[in-house]
BABAMI-350017 format. One record per residue (C-alpha): x, y, z; residue in three letters; chain; residue number from 1. Coordinates in Angstrom, 1 decimal. Example, Ala and Ser with C-alpha at 12.3 -4.5 7.8 and 13.67 -1.06 7.14 Angstrom:
<rs>
X;Y;Z;aa;ch;i
12.3;-4.5;7.8;ALA;A;1 .
13.7;-1.1;7.1;SER;A;2 .
</rs>
This chain:
<rs>
X;Y;Z;aa;ch;i
24.7;36.2;10.3;HIS;A;1 .
22.0;35.4;7.8;PRO;A;2 .
21.0;31.7;7.4;LYS;A;3 .
21.5;30.0;4.1;SER;A;4 .
18.4;29.0;2.0;LEU;A;5 .
19.1;25.3;2.8;GLU;A;6 .
19.1;26.1;6.6;ASP;A;7 .
15.7;27.8;6.2;LEU;A;8 .
14.2;24.8;4.4;HIS;A;9 .
15.6;22.3;7.0;LEU;A;10 .
14.1;24.1;9.9;GLN;A;11 .
10.7;22.7;8.9;PHE;A;12 .
11.8;19.1;8.9;PHE;A;13 .
11.2;16.9;11.9;ARG;A;14 .
12.9;13.6;12.8;PRO;A;15 .
10.6;10.6;12.4;LEU;A;16 .
10.6;6.9;13.4;SER;A;17 .
8.8;4.7;10.9;ILE;A;18 .
8.1;1.0;11.6;LYS;A;19 .
6.1;-1.6;9.7;LEU;A;20 .
3.9;-3.6;12.1;GLN;A;21 .
2.2;-6.9;11.3;ARG;A;22 .
-0.8;-8.5;13.0;GLY;A;23 .
-0.2;-11.4;15.3;ASN;A;24 .
0.9;-14.5;13.4;GLY;A;25 .
0.9;-12.8;10.0;SER;A;26 .
3.7;-13.2;7.5;SER;A;27 .
4.9;-10.6;5.0;ALA;A;28 .
2.6;-12.1;2.3;GLU;A;29 .
-0.6;-12.3;4.4;MET;A;30 .
-2.5;-10.6;7.2;GLY;A;31 .
-2.9;-7.0;8.3;PRO;A;32 .
0.1;-4.7;8.1;GLN;A;33 .
0.4;-1.1;9.1;TRP;A;34 .
3.0;1.7;9.5;TRP;A;35 .
3.7;3.2;12.9;VAL;A;36 .
5.0;6.8;12.4;VAL;A;37 .
6.2;8.8;15.4;GLU;A;38 .
7.7;12.2;15.6;GLU;A;39 .
10.9;12.2;17.7;CYS;A;40 .
12.3;15.3;19.4;PHE;A;41 .
16.0;15.6;20.0;PRO;A;42 .
17.0;16.3;23.6;GLY;A;43 .
18.2;14.7;26.8;PRO;A;44 .
15.9;11.7;26.6;THR;A;45 .
16.7;9.8;23.4;ALA;A;46 .
13.3;8.3;22.7;SER;A;47 .
10.9;11.1;23.3;ARG;A;48 .
8.5;10.3;20.4;CYS;A;49 .
4.9;11.4;20.0;GLN;A;50 .
2.5;9.6;17.8;SER;A;51 .
1.2;11.0;14.5;ILE;A;52 .
-1.9;9.0;14.0;GLU;A;53 .
-3.2;8.6;10.4;MET;A;54 .
-5.7;6.0;9.1;VAL;A;55 .
-5.3;5.4;5.4;VAL;A;56 .
-7.3;2.7;3.6;PHE;A;57 .
-5.0;1.2;1.0;ASN;A;58 .
-7.4;-1.0;-0.9;ASP;A;59 .
-9.8;-0.7;-3.9;LYS;A;60 .
-12.8;0.2;-1.7;VAL;A;61 .
-11.4;3.1;0.2;SER;A;62 .
-13.8;6.0;0.8;PRO;A;63 .
-13.5;8.7;-1.8;SER;A;64 .
-12.9;11.3;0.9;SER;A;65 .
-9.4;9.7;1.7;VAL;A;66 .
-8.6;8.8;-1.9;GLY;A;67 .
-6.0;11.6;-2.0;PHE;A;68 .
-4.1;9.8;0.8;LEU;A;69 .
-4.5;6.2;-0.3;ALA;A;70 .
-3.8;6.9;-3.9;GLY;A;71 .
-0.1;7.6;-3.2;TYR;A;72 .
0.6;4.3;-1.4;GLY;A;73 .
</rs>
């Protein structure tokens, strides 16, 4: 039977694990922070995640070549 339009849109989504990491000894207010984003695949092993590595400069001196990423937070 034909798939619904919603089913067709959902086939392009992938489950992700997103965690906020902080540098050693840093608090929420100070120190380096970064997001760890992993793509998870459903299957027999529950935690089969592969990394999606992205480096985004989120400060006022980010290179103009990555401004389209950093500009959206």
